[in-house]
C-alpha positions in Angstrom: -36.0 68.9 163.9 -40.1 70.5 163.7 -38.4 73.4 163.6 -36.1 73.0 160.5 -38.5 71.4 158.6 -40.9 73.6 158.9 -38.9 76.8 158.8 -39.8 77.1 154.8 -43.0 78.3 156.0 -41.8 81.1 157.5 -39.5 82.2 154.4 -43.1 81.3 152.3 -45.1 83.5 154.8 -42.4 86.8 154.2 -42.7 86.1 150.8 -46.3 86.5 150.6 -46.2 89.9 153.1 -43.4 91.3 150.1 -45.4 90.2 146.7 -48.1 93.5 147.3 -44.3 95.7 147.1 -42.7 93.7 144.5 -45.8 93.7 142.5 -46.3 97.3 142.8 -42.9 98.0 142.2 -42.0 95.7 139.5 -39.3 94.4 141.4 -38.2 91.1 142.2 -37.9 89.7 145.8 -34.3 89.4 145.5 -34.0 93.5 144.5 -36.4 94.4 147.4 -34.6 92.3 150.0 -31.1 94.1 148.7 -32.8 97.1 149.8 -33.9 96.4 152.8 -30.7 95.2 153.3 -29.2 98.1 153.2 -31.6 99.8 154.8 -31.7 97.8 157.5 -28.1 97.6 158.3 -26.2 100.3 157.3 -22.4 99.5 157.7 -22.7 96.9 155.4 -23.0 98.2 152.3 -21.2 96.4 149.7 -22.6 93.8 147.4 -19.6 91.2 148.9 -20.6 92.0 151.8 -24.5 91.2 151.2 -23.5 88.1 150.2 -21.4 86.8 153.2 -24.7 88.4 155.6 -27.6 86.7 153.5 -25.2 83.7 152.0 -26.9 84.6 148.8 -24.9 83.9 145.5 -22.6 86.4 143.9 -24.8 86.2 140.2 -28.2 86.8 141.8 -26.8 89.7 144.2 -24.8 91.1 141.1 -28.2 90.9 138.9 -30.1 92.6 141.2 -28.0 95.4 142.1 -27.5 95.8 138.2 -31.1 96.0 137.8 -31.6 98.5 141.0 -29.1 100.6 139.2 -31.1 100.9 136.0 -34.4 101.5 138.0 -32.8 104.3 139.5 -33.0 102.7 143.2 -29.7 102.2 143.8 -26.2 104.4 143.3 -22.3 102.7 143.8 -19.4 104.9 144.2 -16.3 104.6 145.7 -15.2 106.2 148.6 -13.0 108.8 149.6 -8.8 107.4 150.2 -10.9 103.7 148.8 -11.1 102.9 145.1 -11.5 99.1 146.1 -14.7 98.9 147.7 -17.8 99.2 145.7 -20.5 100.9 148.2 -23.8 100.7 147.4 -26.4 103.6 148.6 -30.4 103.7 148.4 -31.2 106.5 146.1 -34.0 109.4 147.4 -36.3 107.5 144.2 -36.5 104.6 146.3 -37.4 105.6 149.3 -41.0 105.2 148.9 -40.3 101.1 148.0 -38.2 101.0 150.8 -41.3 102.7 153.6 -43.8 99.9 151.8 -41.3 97.1 152.3 -40.3 98.2 155.8 -44.6 98.4 156.5 -44.1 95.1 154.8 -41.9 93.6 157.4 -43.3 95.5 160.4 -46.8 93.2 159.0 -45.0 90.0 159.1 -43.1 90.5 162.4 -46.5 91.2 164.2 -48.1 88.4 162.4 -45.2 85.8 163.2 -45.4 87.3 167.0 -48.7 87.2 167.1 -50.3 85.9 171.1 -46.6 86.5 172.4 -46.0 88.7 174.9 -43.4 91.3 174.7 -41.0 89.3 176.9 -41.7 85.9 175.3 -40.9 87.9 171.5 -38.1 89.4 172.7 -36.7 85.9 174.2 -37.7 84.4 171.3 -35.8 86.7 168.9 -32.6 86.4 171.3 -32.8 82.8 171.3 -33.1 82.5 167.3 -29.8 85.5 166.8 -28.1 82.4 169.3 -29.2 79.7 167.0 -28.0 81.8 163.9 -24.6 82.6 165.4 -24.0 78.6 166.0 -25.2 78.3 162.1 -22.6 80.6 161.0 -20.1 79.4 163.1 -20.9 75.7 162.1 -20.8 77.0 158.2 -17.2 78.8 158.6 -15.9 75.6 160.4 -17.7 73.8 157.8 -15.8 76.3 154.9 -12.2 75.8 157.0 -12.4 72.1 156.8 -13.2 72.3 152.6 -10.6 74.4 151.7 
């Protein structure tokens, strides 16, 4: 259980890498995370998808989306033929923020896998993806049991 007990260290280090970007642009961690999620996951561009994929609370995502729209960093709208789902789009004004955020993510990843061979890093990522998939399936099963 060592991994689970120490996972907070990784999360804290990620926040440390992202903090200068948040401070530079006056963003919360959640706001930056949403912009980067949208950049890194183009098919998932609704608040509902962000909530589901990242396991975040609806109120936190809603508040961050609203703040990003007010700052002109995020636009929302309907797609032709579908007026039920609101799709989110990073604005051109947000591009410098996103570039700096991606750079912070790159620094985080480079540091996290420092000393690993390319093969070891890839294997680690494959194993972690499988761990996450198993956890998602466990959550879904648990939600079914509690329904």
